[in-house]
N, C-alpha and C positions, 0 to 999 in steps of 0.2 A: 803718801798715797801709793798703793801697789801699781805696778805697771799693767797696762791693758793686757787681756789674754791674747796669746798668740793664735795664729790660725789653727783651726782644728779640722780634721777630716770629717766631712758630713756623714760618712758611713760608719766609722768606728769611733770617732770622737777623740782620737789621739792627736797630739800636737804634730804639725808638719812644718818642715823648714820652708821659708818663703821661696817662691819661685819653683817649687817642686811640682812635677806633673802627675806623680803617683804617690800615694801614701806609703811610707816605708814600713808600716805595720800590717795593713790589710791588702796593700798593693792595688787598691782601686784607683782608677783614673780620677783626678781631681778637677772639678770644674774651674773655670777662670774665676778668680775672686773667691777662693775657699771661704766658707762661712765661719763665723766665730760664734761662740755661745756656750751655754751650760749643757751638761750632759745628763740632765735629770731624765732617768728612764732609758737613756741610750746605752747601747752596748759598747764597751771598750774592748779592743782585741790586743793581746800582747803575745807575740811569737817568741817563746822561750828557747826554741830550737834553731832560730835563725843563725846562720853561720856555724852550725853544729858545735856549740860550746861544750866544754866539760861540765859535768854535773854541778860543780861548785859555782861556775859562772851563771848557769841557768838558774840556780837557786838565788843568786844575787839579784838577777833580773826579776825573779818571782817576788822576792821580799820588797823590792822597789815598787813593783806594780801593785802589791797589796797596800803598801804604805800610801802610795799616791791615791789609790782608790778610796782609802779611808779618809784622807785629807780633803779630797775633792768632793766627797759625797756621792761617789758612783753607786749605782744600784746593782749592776751586773758587770762582771769581767769575764771575758772568754780567754782562757789560756790555751795556747797551742804548744803542746809539749811533745808531740809525736808518740808513736807506739813502739819505737825501737826497731832497729834493722833486723833483729832476729825474729820478729813477729811474736815474741813471748812477753812483751811488756815494755821494757825500756827503763833505764836507770833514772832519767829525768822525770818521766811520768810517775814512777814509784816514789821518788823523793818528794815531788810536789804534792802528791796525794797524802803522804804521811804528814807533811807540814800542814796541809789543810785540815786534817783531822784534829790536830793540836789547836789550830786557830779556832776551829768551831767549838771544841771543848772549852776553850778559854773565853768564849763569847766575843772574839774579835771579828768574826764573820758570822753571817746568819746561816750559812750552809754552803754546800756545793753539790753539783751534779756531774758525775762522770759522763762523758759523751756517749758511752755505750748504753747508758740508761735512758737515753732520749729516743723517742720515736713519735711518729704522727699520732696524736691523740693520747699520749701517755700523761699521767699525772704530773711527772717532772716537767714535761714540756709545757703543760698548761701553767704551772707555777712560774716558770721562767718567763713565759710570754706576758703574764700579768705584770711583771716588773719592768717590761721593756716598752719602748715607744718606737714609732717610725719603722725604719728598715730593719732594726734589730729584731723585731717580732717575726721577720721573714727569714732569719738566718737559716740556711739549709742544714746546718748541723743540729738544729732542733728536731729534725725529722728522720735522721739517718743513722743513729747509733755509731758515732765516730769515737773509737777508743783513744784517738790521738789528741783529744781536747777535753777540757773540763771547764764548766761554768761555775763561777764563784758569785754568791749572793752576799751583798753587804747589807748591814742594818739600816 
């Protein structure tokens, strides 16, 4: 019999260590007795640029997040990759998006939406919100064209 699921952040659905007061992924304050449960329709957030890793480490985190999302049956994954300190893109962002194109072409993911393509009332935002439930539907990045993030859709 598999072990029971660990505590998960009720905001982003990521696993959190016991006794933690803030989610290490989305940094939201956790209520006492953090809830457990499935993430069907919930948004999971993975910060690829935390601790400013080299591109290779960020891609390792990216591959791990994609694999976990596929195994767990996630519907939406929000990747925080940053836009680069130069304001012209950023190596992590570019590498992640190149990999997403390949994953989409191979049918491993249903698609992805660059953050800059999202705005209030856009088709992309409507499609994402249809896949989400709860607080994920109100994610502020769905309305503000943020080039430092990308949303991934799983099948």
